[in-house]
N, C-alpha and C positions, 0 to 999 in steps of 0.2 A: 635320539639323544635325550637321555633322562635329565629333567630339570635339576635333580639333586646333584648330578655330576657338574653341571654348570655352576651351581651354587657353591660347591666344594672348591672348584678351581678359583672362583672369585674370592672366596674366603681365604684361600692360601696365598693368593696374590696380595690381598690386603695385609695379611699377617707378615709377609716377607718384605713388602715395599711401602706399607702404610697407605693411608687413605687421602693424604694431601695431594692436591693437584699441583704438579711441579712443571714449570717451564724451564727448559735448559738453555733457552736463548736469552741473553741479557738484553734488557730494554727498560726504559723509564716511562714510556707512554705508548698508546696504541699504535701510532704510526711507525714508531721505531720497531715494534714487534712485527708489524706487517712487512717492513723492508727486510728485517732479519730473516723472516720466513721465506721471502722471495729469494734471498741469497742462499738459503740452506738447501735448495734443490740440488741433489747429487753432491752434497758437501756435508762434512761433519759439523755438528753444533759447535764443537771446540774451535774449529777453524773460523767459523762465522763470528764467534765471540772475540777472537783475536783481531779480526778485521774491523768489526763494528766499534771496538773500543776507540780507535782513532777516527773512524768514519763519522761517528755521531758527534765527535768534537768539531770536526771540520764542517760538516753539514748539520748544524744544530737546529735547523728549521726545515719544514717541508718546502718552503720557497727556495731554499738553497739547493735542494735536490732537483726541484723542477727547473731551475735556471742553470744547473750545472753544465759545464762543457762536457760533452759526451766522452771524448777521448780522455779527458782528465779523470772523469768518474771511472772509466774502464781501468785506468792505471791504478786508481785507489782500491779497486776490488780485484785486481789482476790475479792474486793468489787463489781466488775462488774460481771453480770451474764455470764455463759458459758465461764468462764475464761480459762478452759483447752483448748478448741478449738480455742479461740481467741488468746491465747499466741502462739499456734502452727502456726496459720495462719499468725500472725504478723511476726514471725521469717522467715517463708517461703516467705512471700510477700517482706520483706526487702531484703532477699537474691536474689530473682529474679530481683528486681529493680536494684540491683547492678550489677548482672551478665549479664542481658539481656539489660537493658536500661541505663546503666552507671550512676545509681543513680537518674535518672530523672523519674518523674511520666508520663507515656504515656497519650496521649490524646484520641485515638480512643476507642470506646466502646469494640471492639474486643480485643485489647491489655489489657485494664483495667480488663476485666472479665477473662483474663488468669491468673490473680494474685490470690493467695490464699486468700479466705475470701471476694472476691469482686464479687458481683452480679450486675445486671443492676441498682438497686437502688443506690448502692455505686458509681458505675461508673458514673451515671448521676449527683450525687452530685459533684463529681470531675469535670466533664465536665462543669457544670454550674458555680461553684464557682471559679475554677482555670482558666479555659480556656474561660469562658463566652460563651460557646457553648450552645445555647438554648436547654434545656433538661427538661423533666418532671420527677420528682421523685415521685414514687408512694409508700407512706407509708400507715400505717393503717388509719390515718386521711384523707389523699387524697382519698383512696379507699372508705371509709365510707361516707364522705361528698359529693364526686362526684356522688355517687349513690343516695344520698338524693336529690341532685340538678337535678337529671336525666340527667347528662352529659354523663353517661355511666350506663349500667346495668350489666357489667361484674364484676367478682370477682378476676380473674387472673391478677396480677399486670402488666404483659407485655401487655395483651390485653387492660387493662385500659389505659396504657401509650399511645398506638397507637390510641385509640379512642379519648383521650383528645387532642392529636396532631391534630386531625381533627376538634375538636370542638373549641379549644382555639386559638387565634391569636399567632403567633410565639413569638412576643415580650412579651407576658404574661407568657410563659412557666416556666421560672425560678422562678419568684416571686409568681406565683400561689401556688406553693408548700409551701412556707414559710407563705403566707397569710392564707392558709387553715389549716396548723399546728397550727397557733396562734388561729384561730377561733375554732378549735377542742379542744384546751386546755382550752379555756376560756368560750365559749358560747355553741357551738355545741358539748358538751361532749358526750361520748358514753353512759354513764349510765343515765344521766338526762339532755338532751338538753334543753337549755333555749330559746325555740322558741318565747316566749312572748317578749323577749328583743332583739331578733336577728335582725340586720339591713338588713338581706336578706329575712326576713319572707315573704314579699310581692311577692317575685319571686321564692320561694322555694316550690315545690309541696308537699314535706313531712311535712312542717310546718302546713298545713291546715288539716292534718290527725292526729295530736298529741294533 
């Protein structure tokens, strides 16, 4: 894979979507973003934002989440998938943040992944958006489109993360995720990719096979 092809793809992504680091999950502080990301697993950001608008008014402190009645919390997030496990994880996560980290969201990936409901993807969202620590978030769009672009041939998210760290310049790590999510939602959709109108077509090996 020629470095010039990678550079051209990144240049076109910046031209199309800009260089700003955008977070689509509404939040006012780090712990709200952490809870929103936990809720976003297997769910759209739009749905999460609808739920958290009222959720963060009702539970306006970490203590309220930690002390919440589990059944009541499940009811509050019922419209989001996997609400049983998510409610349990949110309570446990909030409690650990208070007990171990004094109510602050930690920065290191090791500390973040020690929290209930937090894997590498969630940890990297926090590191990138809150601490501006260059991180690559591998979701389904990033996995699928990075494979199409031949940036990686792996399927395991952690292996993809490390391969992309080798392929992409560090300054592109955070915004690459949001650019690829936007591309995946609008043009390079999973079921019917619109290769004929894609601005990356000339540099995408997959486009010429479809």
